[in-house]
FIPAPA-385364 format. One record per residue (C-alpha): residue number from 1; chain; x, y, z. Coordinates in nm, 2 decimals, padded with zeros to 4 digits, m for minus. Example, Ala and Ser with C-alpha at 12.3 -4.5 7.8 and 13.67 -1.06 7.14 Angstrom:
# residues 2
[node 1; "A"; [01.23; m00.45; 00.78]]
[node 2; "A"; [01.37; m00.11; 00.71]]
***
This chain:
# residues 420
[node 1; "A"; [m17.29; 10.61; m00.99]]
[node 2; "A"; [m17.32; 10.99; m01.05]]
[node 3; "A"; [m17.53; 11.03; m00.74]]
[node 4; "A"; [m17.27; 10.84; m00.53]]
[node 5; "A"; [m16.99; 11.05; m00.66]]
[node 6; "A"; [m17.19; 11.37; m00.59]]
[node 7; "A"; [m17.26; 11.25; m00.24]]
[node 8; "A"; [m16.89; 11.18; m00.18]]
[node 9; "A"; [m16.80; 11.52; m00.32]]
[node 10; "A"; [m17.05; 11.68; m00.08]]
[node 11; "A"; [m16.91; 11.50; 00.22]]
[node 12; "A"; [m16.56; 11.61; 00.11]]
[node 13; "A"; [m16.66; 11.97; 00.09]]
[node 14; "A"; [m16.81; 11.95; 00.44]]
[node 15; "A"; [m16.49; 11.79; 00.57]]
[node 16; "A"; [m16.28; 12.07; 00.44]]
[node 17; "A"; [m16.52; 12.32; 00.58]]
[node 18; "A"; [m16.51; 12.17; 00.92]]
[node 19; "A"; [m16.13; 12.15; 00.93]]
[node 20; "A"; [m16.07; 12.53; 00.95]]
[node 21; "A"; [m15.79; 12.69; 00.76]]
[node 22; "A"; [m15.63; 12.79; 01.09]]
[node 23; "A"; [m15.62; 12.43; 01.21]]
[node 24; "A"; [m15.50; 12.28; 00.88]]
[node 25; "A"; [m15.22; 12.53; 00.84]]
[node 26; "A"; [m15.13; 12.49; 01.21]]
[node 27; "A"; [m15.09; 12.12; 01.15]]
[node 28; "A"; [m14.86; 12.20; 00.85]]
[node 29; "A"; [m14.66; 12.41; 01.09]]
[node 30; "A"; [m14.62; 12.12; 01.33]]
[node 31; "A"; [m14.49; 11.91; 01.04]]
[node 32; "A"; [m14.24; 12.19; 00.98]]
[node 33; "A"; [m14.12; 12.16; 01.34]]
[node 34; "A"; [m14.07; 11.78; 01.29]]
[node 35; "A"; [m13.84; 11.84; 00.99]]
[node 36; "A"; [m13.65; 12.12; 01.18]]
[node 37; "A"; [m13.60; 11.88; 01.47]]
[node 38; "A"; [m13.50; 11.60; 01.23]]
[node 39; "A"; [m13.23; 11.82; 01.07]]
[node 40; "A"; [m13.11; 11.94; 01.41]]
[node 41; "A"; [m13.06; 11.58; 01.51]]
[node 42; "A"; [m12.89; 11.48; 01.18]]
[node 43; "A"; [m12.63; 11.76; 01.16]]
[node 44; "A"; [m12.56; 11.81; 01.53]]
[node 45; "A"; [m12.27; 11.56; 01.54]]
[node 46; "A"; [m12.10; 11.74; 01.24]]
[node 47; "A"; [m12.05; 12.05; 01.46]]
[node 48; "A"; [m11.85; 11.84; 01.70]]
[node 49; "A"; [m11.59; 11.70; 01.45]]
[node 50; "A"; [m11.34; 11.97; 01.54]]
[node 51; "A"; [m11.41; 11.97; 01.92]]
[node 52; "A"; [m11.12; 11.81; 02.11]]
[node 53; "A"; [m11.33; 11.71; 02.41]]
[node 54; "A"; [m11.57; 11.52; 02.18]]
[node 55; "A"; [m11.28; 11.36; 01.99]]
[node 56; "A"; [m11.12; 11.25; 02.33]]
[node 57; "A"; [m11.46; 11.11; 02.46]]
[node 58; "A"; [m11.50; 10.91; 02.14]]
[node 59; "A"; [m11.14; 10.79; 02.15]]
[node 60; "A"; [m11.09; 10.89; 01.78]]
[node 61; "A"; [m10.87; 11.20; 01.79]]
[node 62; "A"; [m10.92; 11.39; 01.47]]
[node 63; "A"; [m10.97; 11.09; 01.24]]
[node 64; "A"; [m11.17; 11.23; 00.95]]
[node 65; "A"; [m11.27; 10.88; 00.83]]
[node 66; "A"; [m11.41; 10.77; 01.16]]
[node 67; "A"; [m11.58; 11.10; 01.23]]
[node 68; "A"; [m11.74; 11.10; 00.88]]
[node 69; "A"; [m11.87; 10.75; 00.95]]
[node 70; "A"; [m12.09; 10.89; 01.22]]
[node 71; "A"; [m12.28; 11.08; 00.96]]
[node 72; "A"; [m12.26; 10.81; 00.70]]
[node 73; "A"; [m12.39; 10.54; 00.94]]
[node 74; "A"; [m12.69; 10.76; 01.01]]
[node 75; "A"; [m12.76; 10.83; 00.64]]
[node 76; "A"; [m12.73; 10.47; 00.52]]
[node 77; "A"; [m12.98; 10.36; 00.79]]
[node 78; "A"; [m13.20; 10.66; 00.70]]
[node 79; "A"; [m13.21; 10.57; 00.33]]
[node 80; "A"; [m13.28; 10.20; 00.39]]
[node 81; "A"; [m13.55; 10.28; 00.65]]
[node 82; "A"; [m13.73; 10.52; 00.42]]
[node 83; "A"; [m13.78; 10.26; 00.16]]
[node 84; "A"; [m13.83; 09.96; 00.38]]
[node 85; "A"; [m14.05; 10.10; 00.66]]
[node 86; "A"; [m14.26; 10.35; 00.47]]
[node 87; "A"; [m14.54; 10.10; 00.44]]
[node 88; "A"; [m14.59; 10.12; 00.82]]
[node 89; "A"; [m14.73; 10.47; 00.78]]
[node 90; "A"; [m15.00; 10.33; 00.55]]
[node 91; "A"; [m15.07; 10.04; 00.78]]
[node 92; "A"; [m15.08; 10.21; 01.12]]
[node 93; "A"; [m15.16; 10.57; 01.02]]
[node 94; "A"; [m14.94; 10.88; 01.03]]
[node 95; "A"; [m15.05; 11.00; 01.37]]
[node 96; "A"; [m14.94; 10.68; 01.55]]
[node 97; "A"; [m14.62; 10.66; 01.36]]
[node 98; "A"; [m14.54; 11.03; 01.42]]
[node 99; "A"; [m14.59; 10.98; 01.80]]
[node 100; "A"; [m14.37; 10.67; 01.80]]
[node 101; "A"; [m14.11; 10.85; 01.59]]
[node 102; "A"; [m14.09; 11.15; 01.82]]
[node 103; "A"; [m14.04; 10.94; 02.12]]
[node 104; "A"; [m13.76; 10.74; 01.94]]
[node 105; "A"; [m13.59; 11.05; 01.80]]
[node 106; "A"; [m13.58; 11.22; 02.14]]
[node 107; "A"; [m13.47; 10.89; 02.31]]
[node 108; "A"; [m13.18; 10.82; 02.08]]
[node 109; "A"; [m13.06; 11.18; 02.10]]
[node 110; "A"; [m13.06; 11.16; 02.48]]
[node 111; "A"; [m12.86; 10.83; 02.46]]
[node 112; "A"; [m12.61; 11.01; 02.24]]
[node 113; "A"; [m12.55; 11.25; 02.52]]
[node 114; "A"; [m12.45; 10.96; 02.74]]
[node 115; "A"; [m12.23; 10.78; 02.48]]
[node 116; "A"; [m11.90; 10.67; 02.63]]
[node 117; "A"; [m11.71; 10.60; 02.31]]
[node 118; "A"; [m11.72; 10.58; 01.93]]
[node 119; "A"; [m11.90; 10.24; 01.90]]
[node 120; "A"; [m12.19; 10.34; 02.12]]
[node 121; "A"; [m12.22; 10.68; 01.94]]
[node 122; "A"; [m12.23; 10.50; 01.60]]
[node 123; "A"; [m12.49; 10.26; 01.72]]
[node 124; "A"; [m12.72; 10.54; 01.84]]
[node 125; "A"; [m12.67; 10.72; 01.52]]
[node 126; "A"; [m12.77; 10.42; 01.31]]
[node 127; "A"; [m13.08; 10.37; 01.53]]
[node 128; "A"; [m13.17; 10.73; 01.49]]
[node 129; "A"; [m13.14; 10.69; 01.11]]
[node 130; "A"; [m13.37; 10.39; 01.12]]
[node 131; "A"; [m13.63; 10.58; 01.33]]
[node 132; "A"; [m13.63; 10.89; 01.12]]
[node 133; "A"; [m13.65; 10.71; 00.78]]
[node 134; "A"; [m14.03; 10.72; 00.75]]
[node 135; "A"; [m14.06; 11.09; 00.85]]
[node 136; "A"; [m14.12; 11.23; 00.50]]
[node 137; "A"; [m14.37; 10.96; 00.44]]
[node 138; "A"; [m14.56; 11.06; 00.75]]
[node 139; "A"; [m14.57; 11.42; 00.65]]
[node 140; "A"; [m14.68; 11.35; 00.29]]
[node 141; "A"; [m14.96; 11.13; 00.43]]
[node 142; "A"; [m15.09; 11.40; 00.66]]
[node 143; "A"; [m15.08; 11.66; 00.38]]
[node 144; "A"; [m15.26; 11.42; 00.14]]
[node 145; "A"; [m15.54; 11.37; 00.38]]
[node 146; "A"; [m15.58; 11.72; 00.53]]
[node 147; "A"; [m15.54; 11.93; 00.21]]
[node 148; "A"; [m15.72; 11.92; m00.12]]
[node 149; "A"; [m15.51; 11.87; m00.43]]
[node 150; "A"; [m15.50; 12.24; m00.52]]
[node 151; "A"; [m15.34; 12.32; m00.18]]
[node 152; "A"; [m15.10; 12.03; m00.14]]
[node 153; "A"; [m14.80; 12.19; m00.31]]
[node 154; "A"; [m14.82; 12.50; m00.08]]
[node 155; "A"; [m14.88; 12.27; 00.22]]
[node 156; "A"; [m14.57; 12.06; 00.13]]
[node 157; "A"; [m14.37; 12.38; 00.09]]
[node 158; "A"; [m14.45; 12.48; 00.45]]
[node 159; "A"; [m14.27; 12.17; 00.59]]
[node 160; "A"; [m14.01; 12.09; 00.32]]
[node 161; "A"; [m13.85; 12.43; 00.37]]
[node 162; "A"; [m13.75; 12.28; 00.71]]
[node 163; "A"; [m13.46; 12.10; 00.54]]
[node 164; "A"; [m13.25; 12.41; 00.45]]
[node 165; "A"; [m13.39; 12.61; 00.74]]
[node 166; "A"; [m13.30; 12.33; 00.98]]
[node 167; "A"; [m12.94; 12.34; 00.86]]
[node 168; "A"; [m12.93; 12.72; 00.87]]
[node 169; "A"; [m13.05; 12.72; 01.23]]
[node 170; "A"; [m12.90; 12.39; 01.34]]
[node 171; "A"; [m12.53; 12.48; 01.30]]
[node 172; "A"; [m12.53; 12.81; 01.50]]
[node 173; "A"; [m12.78; 12.66; 01.76]]
[node 174; "A"; [m12.56; 12.36; 01.82]]
[node 175; "A"; [m12.25; 12.57; 01.83]]
[node 176; "A"; [m12.41; 12.79; 02.09]]
[node 177; "A"; [m12.52; 12.50; 02.30]]
[node 178; "A"; [m12.18; 12.33; 02.29]]
[node 179; "A"; [m12.00; 12.66; 02.37]]
[node 180; "A"; [m12.22; 12.74; 02.67]]
[node 181; "A"; [m12.32; 12.40; 02.81]]
[node 182; "A"; [m12.09; 12.13; 02.65]]
[node 183; "A"; [m12.14; 11.88; 02.38]]
[node 184; "A"; [m12.34; 11.63; 02.59]]
[node 185; "A"; [m12.59; 11.89; 02.70]]
[node 186; "A"; [m12.65; 11.98; 02.33]]
[node 187; "A"; [m12.79; 11.63; 02.27]]
[node 188; "A"; [m13.01; 11.65; 02.58]]
[node 189; "A"; [m13.15; 11.99; 02.46]]
[node 190; "A"; [m13.24; 11.86; 02.12]]
[node 191; "A"; [m13.39; 11.55; 02.28]]
[node 192; "A"; [m13.61; 11.77; 02.49]]
[node 193; "A"; [m13.72; 11.97; 02.18]]
[node 194; "A"; [m13.86; 11.65; 02.03]]
[node 195; "A"; [m14.03; 11.51; 02.34]]
[node 196; "A"; [m14.13; 11.81; 02.54]]
[node 197; "A"; [m14.24; 12.05; 02.26]]
[node 198; "A"; [m14.32; 11.87; 01.94]]
[node 199; "A"; [m14.47; 11.55; 02.08]]
[node 200; "A"; [m14.75; 11.73; 02.29]]
[node 201; "A"; [m14.83; 11.95; 01.98]]
[node 202; "A"; [m14.86; 11.64; 01.76]]
[node 203; "A"; [m15.07; 11.46; 02.02]]
[node 204; "A"; [m15.31; 11.75; 02.06]]
[node 205; "A"; [m15.36; 11.85; 01.69]]
[node 206; "A"; [m15.24; 11.59; 01.44]]
[node 207; "A"; [m15.50; 11.33; 01.34]]
[node 208; "A"; [m15.50; 11.07; 01.07]]
[node 209; "A"; [m15.79; 11.26; 00.91]]
[node 210; "A"; [m15.92; 11.62; 00.95]]
[node 211; "A"; [m16.22; 11.67; 01.18]]
[node 212; "A"; [m16.55; 11.54; 01.03]]
[node 213; "A"; [m16.61; 11.26; 00.78]]
[node 214; "A"; [m16.30; 11.12; 00.63]]
[node 215; "A"; [m16.44; 11.06; 00.28]]
[node 216; "A"; [m16.23; 11.24; 00.01]]
[node 217; "A"; [m16.25; 11.13; m00.35]]
[node 218; "A"; [m15.91; 11.27; m00.41]]
[node 219; "A"; [m15.74; 11.01; m00.19]]
[node 220; "A"; [m15.84; 10.72; m00.42]]
[node 221; "A"; [m15.70; 10.90; m00.72]]
[node 222; "A"; [m15.35; 10.89; m00.56]]
[node 223; "A"; [m15.35; 10.51; m00.51]]
[node 224; "A"; [m15.16; 10.31; m00.78]]
[node 225; "A"; [m15.35; 10.04; m00.96]]
[node 226; "A"; [m15.04; 09.84; m01.04]]
[node 227; "A"; [m14.85; 09.60; m00.82]]
[node 228; "A"; [m14.50; 09.68; m00.71]]
[node 229; "A"; [m14.36; 09.42; m00.95]]
[node 230; "A"; [m14.55; 09.58; m01.24]]
[node 231; "A"; [m14.44; 09.93; m01.14]]
[node 232; "A"; [m14.08; 09.82; m01.10]]
[node 233; "A"; [m14.09; 09.65; m01.45]]
[node 234; "A"; [m14.19; 09.99; m01.60]]
[node 235; "A"; [m13.92; 10.18; m01.42]]
[node 236; "A"; [m13.64; 09.94; m01.50]]
[node 237; "A"; [m13.70; 09.98; m01.87]]
[node 238; "A"; [m13.72; 10.36; m01.86]]
[node 239; "A"; [m13.38; 10.53; m01.90]]
[node 240; "A"; [m13.53; 10.87; m01.81]]
[node 241; "A"; [m13.61; 10.74; m01.46]]
[node 242; "A"; [m13.25; 10.63; m01.41]]
[node 243; "A"; [m13.12; 10.96; m01.53]]
[node 244; "A"; [m13.32; 11.14; m01.27]]
[node 245; "A"; [m13.22; 10.89; m01.01]]
[node 246; "A"; [m12.85; 10.95; m01.08]]
[node 247; "A"; [m12.91; 11.32; m01.07]]
[node 248; "A"; [m13.07; 11.27; m00.73]]
[node 249; "A"; [m12.76; 11.09; m00.61]]
[node 250; "A"; [m12.55; 11.39; m00.71]]
[node 251; "A"; [m12.79; 11.62; m00.53]]
[node 252; "A"; [m12.76; 11.43; m00.20]]
[node 253; "A"; [m12.39; 11.37; m00.22]]
[node 254; "A"; [m12.35; 11.74; m00.24]]
[node 255; "A"; [m12.60; 11.81; 00.05]]
[node 256; "A"; [m12.45; 11.56; 00.30]]
[node 257; "A"; [m12.09; 11.64; 00.21]]
[node 258; "A"; [m12.14; 12.01; 00.27]]
[node 259; "A"; [m12.35; 11.94; 00.58]]
[node 260; "A"; [m12.09; 11.72; 00.73]]
[node 261; "A"; [m11.77; 11.91; 00.66]]
[node 262; "A"; [m11.85; 12.28; 00.62]]
[node 263; "A"; [m11.80; 12.39; 00.99]]
[node 264; "A"; [m11.48; 12.19; 01.03]]
[node 265; "A"; [m11.35; 12.32; 00.69]]
[node 266; "A"; [m11.40; 12.69; 00.78]]
[node 267; "A"; [m11.23; 12.64; 01.12]]
[node 268; "A"; [m10.94; 12.41; 01.03]]
[node 269; "A"; [m10.86; 12.49; 00.67]]
[node 270; "A"; [m10.96; 12.86; 00.65]]
[node 271; "A"; [m10.88; 12.94; 01.02]]
[node 272; "A"; [m11.20; 13.11; 01.08]]
[node 273; "A"; [m11.30; 13.21; 01.43]]
[node 274; "A"; [m11.57; 12.97; 01.56]]
[node 275; "A"; [m11.79; 13.26; 01.64]]
[node 276; "A"; [m11.78; 13.37; 01.28]]
[node 277; "A"; [m11.83; 13.01; 01.16]]
[node 278; "A"; [m12.18; 12.99; 01.30]]
[node 279; "A"; [m12.29; 13.28; 01.08]]
[node 280; "A"; [m12.11; 13.17; 00.76]]
[node 281; "A"; [m12.21; 12.80; 00.81]]
[node 282; "A"; [m12.57; 12.91; 00.79]]
[node 283; "A"; [m12.54; 13.13; 00.48]]
[node 284; "A"; [m12.55; 12.84; 00.23]]
[node 285; "A"; [m12.88; 12.72; 00.37]]
[node 286; "A"; [m13.03; 13.06; 00.38]]
[node 287; "A"; [m12.95; 13.11; 00.01]]
[node 288; "A"; [m13.08; 12.75; m00.05]]
[node 289; "A"; [m13.42; 12.86; 00.06]]
[node 290; "A"; [m13.41; 13.16; m00.18]]
[node 291; "A"; [m13.28; 12.93; m00.45]]
[node 292; "A"; [m13.56; 12.68; m00.40]]
[node 293; "A"; [m13.83; 12.94; m00.46]]
[node 294; "A"; [m13.64; 13.09; m00.75]]
[node 295; "A"; [m13.57; 12.76; m00.92]]
[node 296; "A"; [m13.93; 12.64; m00.88]]
[node 297; "A"; [m14.07; 12.97; m01.02]]
[node 298; "A"; [m13.83; 12.96; m01.31]]
[node 299; "A"; [m13.91; 12.60; m01.39]]
[node 300; "A"; [m14.29; 12.66; m01.38]]
[node 301; "A"; [m14.25; 12.98; m01.58]]
[node 302; "A"; [m14.05; 12.81; m01.85]]
[node 303; "A"; [m14.24; 12.48; m01.83]]
[node 304; "A"; [m13.90; 12.31; m01.83]]
[node 305; "A"; [m13.75; 12.11; m01.55]]
[node 306; "A"; [m13.43; 11.94; m01.67]]
[node 307; "A"; [m13.23; 12.26; m01.77]]
[node 308; "A"; [m13.31; 12.43; m01.44]]
[node 309; "A"; [m13.22; 12.12; m01.23]]
[node 310; "A"; [m12.91; 12.01; m01.43]]
[node 311; "A"; [m12.75; 12.34; m01.48]]
[node 312; "A"; [m12.83; 12.44; m01.12]]
[node 313; "A"; [m12.65; 12.14; m00.98]]
[node 314; "A"; [m12.35; 12.18; m01.21]]
[node 315; "A"; [m12.32; 12.55; m01.11]]
[node 316; "A"; [m12.32; 12.44; m00.75]]
[node 317; "A"; [m12.03; 12.21; m00.83]]
[node 318; "A"; [m11.84; 12.49; m01.00]]
[node 319; "A"; [m11.88; 12.71; m00.68]]
[node 320; "A"; [m11.73; 12.44; m00.46]]
[node 321; "A"; [m11.44; 12.40; m00.71]]
[node 322; "A"; [m11.37; 12.78; m00.69]]
[node 323; "A"; [m11.35; 12.80; m00.31]]
[node 324; "A"; [m10.99; 12.67; m00.33]]
[node 325; "A"; [m10.90; 12.99; m00.51]]
[node 326; "A"; [m11.07; 13.24; m00.28]]
[node 327; "A"; [m10.84; 13.49; m00.11]]
[node 328; "A"; [m11.00; 13.47; 00.24]]
[node 329; "A"; [m11.21; 13.26; 00.47]]
[node 330; "A"; [m11.50; 13.50; 00.43]]
[node 331; "A"; [m11.48; 13.48; 00.04]]
[node 332; "A"; [m11.47; 13.10; 00.06]]
[node 333; "A"; [m11.77; 13.09; 00.28]]
[node 334; "A"; [m11.96; 13.33; 00.04]]
[node 335; "A"; [m11.87; 13.10; m00.26]]
[node 336; "A"; [m12.00; 12.80; m00.07]]
[node 337; "A"; [m12.32; 13.00; 00.00]]
[node 338; "A"; [m12.36; 13.08; m00.37]]
[node 339; "A"; [m12.33; 12.71; m00.43]]
[node 340; "A"; [m12.62; 12.65; m00.19]]
[node 341; "A"; [m12.83; 12.90; m00.40]]
[node 342; "A"; [m12.77; 12.70; m00.72]]
[node 343; "A"; [m12.82; 12.37; m00.54]]
[node 344; "A"; [m13.15; 12.50; m00.40]]
[node 345; "A"; [m13.27; 12.59; m00.75]]
[node 346; "A"; [m13.20; 12.23; m00.86]]
[node 347; "A"; [m13.38; 12.04; m00.59]]
[node 348; "A"; [m13.75; 12.12; m00.62]]
[node 349; "A"; [m13.75; 12.05; m00.99]]
[node 350; "A"; [m13.66; 11.68; m00.95]]
[node 351; "A"; [m14.01; 11.59; m00.82]]
[node 352; "A"; [m14.17; 11.80; m01.09]]
[node 353; "A"; [m13.96; 11.60; m01.35]]
[node 354; "A"; [m14.07; 11.27; m01.21]]
[node 355; "A"; [m14.44; 11.38; m01.21]]
[node 356; "A"; [m14.41; 11.51; m01.57]]
[node 357; "A"; [m14.22; 11.20; m01.71]]
[node 358; "A"; [m14.34; 10.90; m01.51]]
[node 359; "A"; [m14.68; 10.73; m01.57]]
[node 360; "A"; [m14.92; 10.83; m01.29]]
[node 361; "A"; [m14.96; 10.47; m01.18]]
[node 362; "A"; [m14.59; 10.42; m01.10]]
[node 363; "A"; [m14.51; 10.77; m00.97]]
[node 364; "A"; [m14.51; 10.68; m00.60]]
[node 365; "A"; [m14.28; 10.38; m00.66]]
[node 366; "A"; [m14.05; 10.60; m00.87]]
[node 367; "A"; [m14.02; 10.86; m00.60]]
[node 368; "A"; [m13.95; 10.60; m00.33]]
[node 369; "A"; [m13.68; 10.42; m00.53]]
[node 370; "A"; [m13.52; 10.74; m00.65]]
[node 371; "A"; [m13.51; 10.89; m00.30]]
[node 372; "A"; [m13.40; 10.58; m00.13]]
[node 373; "A"; [m13.12; 10.53; m00.38]]
[node 374; "A"; [m13.01; 10.89; m00.35]]
[node 375; "A"; [m13.00; 10.88; 00.03]]
[node 376; "A"; [m12.80; 10.56; 00.04]]
[node 377; "A"; [m12.55; 10.69; m00.21]]
[node 378; "A"; [m12.54; 11.03; m00.05]]
[node 379; "A"; [m12.46; 10.87; 00.28]]
[node 380; "A"; [m12.12; 10.77; 00.14]]
[node 381; "A"; [m12.03; 11.14; 00.09]]
[node 382; "A"; [m11.92; 11.23; 00.45]]
[node 383; "A"; [m11.69; 10.93; 00.48]]
[node 384; "A"; [m11.56; 10.96; 00.13]]
[node 385; "A"; [m11.47; 11.33; 00.18]]
[node 386; "A"; [m11.32; 11.24; 00.52]]
[node 387; "A"; [m11.11; 10.97; 00.37]]
[node 388; "A"; [m10.97; 11.20; 00.09]]
[node 389; "A"; [m10.90; 11.46; 00.36]]
[node 390; "A"; [m10.72; 11.21; 00.57]]
[node 391; "A"; [m10.51; 11.08; 00.27]]
[node 392; "A"; [m10.42; 11.42; 00.13]]
[node 393; "A"; [m10.43; 11.64; 00.43]]
[node 394; "A"; [m10.64; 11.89; 00.22]]
[node 395; "A"; [m11.00; 11.98; 00.25]]
[node 396; "A"; [m10.99; 12.13; m00.10]]
[node 397; "A"; [m10.90; 11.78; m00.23]]
[node 398; "A"; [m11.18; 11.63; m00.02]]
[node 399; "A"; [m11.43; 11.87; m00.17]]
[node 400; "A"; [m11.35; 11.75; m00.52]]
[node 401; "A"; [m11.57; 11.45; m00.44]]
[node 402; "A"; [m11.86; 11.70; m00.42]]
[node 403; "A"; [m11.75; 11.88; m00.73]]
[node 404; "A"; [m11.74; 11.56; m00.94]]
[node 405; "A"; [m12.08; 11.44; m00.80]]
[node 406; "A"; [m12.24; 11.77; m00.89]]
[node 407; "A"; [m12.10; 11.80; m01.24]]
[node 408; "A"; [m12.17; 11.44; m01.33]]
[node 409; "A"; [m12.52; 11.45; m01.17]]
[node 410; "A"; [m12.62; 11.76; m01.36]]
[node 411; "A"; [m12.47; 11.65; m01.69]]
[node 412; "A"; [m12.67; 11.32; m01.68]]
[node 413; "A"; [m12.98; 11.53; m01.75]]
[node 414; "A"; [m12.85; 11.68; m02.07]]
[node 415; "A"; [m13.04; 11.43; m02.29]]
[node 416; "A"; [m13.36; 11.54; m02.12]]
[node 417; "A"; [m13.30; 11.92; m02.15]]
[node 418; "A"; [m13.45; 11.96; m02.50]]
[node 419; "A"; [m13.78; 11.81; m02.42]]
[node 420; "A"; [m13.85; 11.84; m02.05]]
***
């Protein structure tokens, strides 16, 4: 047995040696591009909420509930798909699923550019959500196979930063495309980014395994030895798991609420010039990136996850509450950006908490259920905020949905703060 393990270790060393550092990190960079494209696709429609030509084409006018449904429809489909279709990545391999995904992502974005009304746009948004659901599973699978355990956190950081970076770049990019070429052309441009740029790179460089023998003893260590039913039984009885899941719901309600309504809020409620909006709409996501690294460092330095995560999310909620009292549009935008900083500090610690608290044999199941639940619940945020805005005529009232979610989501971790 010892000789067999030694032989496997030797083959694994050769594998990592043959897959050069340049190639492996280049592949991680391609995964970053897929996340950037995914976030461009997701948030592009939010920029159009205040555009009269888009409202007229959809036949909605400025109906916050219907417009919010375009984001919610995507997010519900995205959350369900992530849980239900993730197994396809294991069955067919990440390379094939990435190729199929990129074609579908680009295709559905192009169809959105041809949409003749609200119903067709909503259908294309739902289909895009279903197609993008397995994306994070694909990226995790590639990293698991291409990087040894001691490198995986850094490799994951390369592509996960695409979430806030995609939002930071996506808003001004879409605004620029819409201003100069029209809203339909903006969808065609984002479709081309998926199919003409990322797809060829993925085809040329991304493989199911790095060059050389595929044997890697670290892969088998990550496979659960329990059935799904057994894992689910463990999680159902663990109140700590459900606390973290509720916390994750608060995190994603905040994220998708801000993503959906920030540009429209700055333009309509605070009367900010659209040219200024592109800059200030990006600030929360720039500070989120800084907050992610700061929160992760503080959490590792203290050896404590729950206080950093819970307090960070609650402070983000406080910032959103305070924007109603800001004296100018610029001050309100800066307060929202500060909320993004605290939110960023809360997000990376959720996965560390799950890894610290959950038994290793059920960790993958725990992450899947927590993320899927959070995405489905978070998907309700855009339409819920839109409904409150429509009922009250006030964005400040609508944002109270996000305040409540952040405060409650952070507070639910209080019982864990003394120990974890």
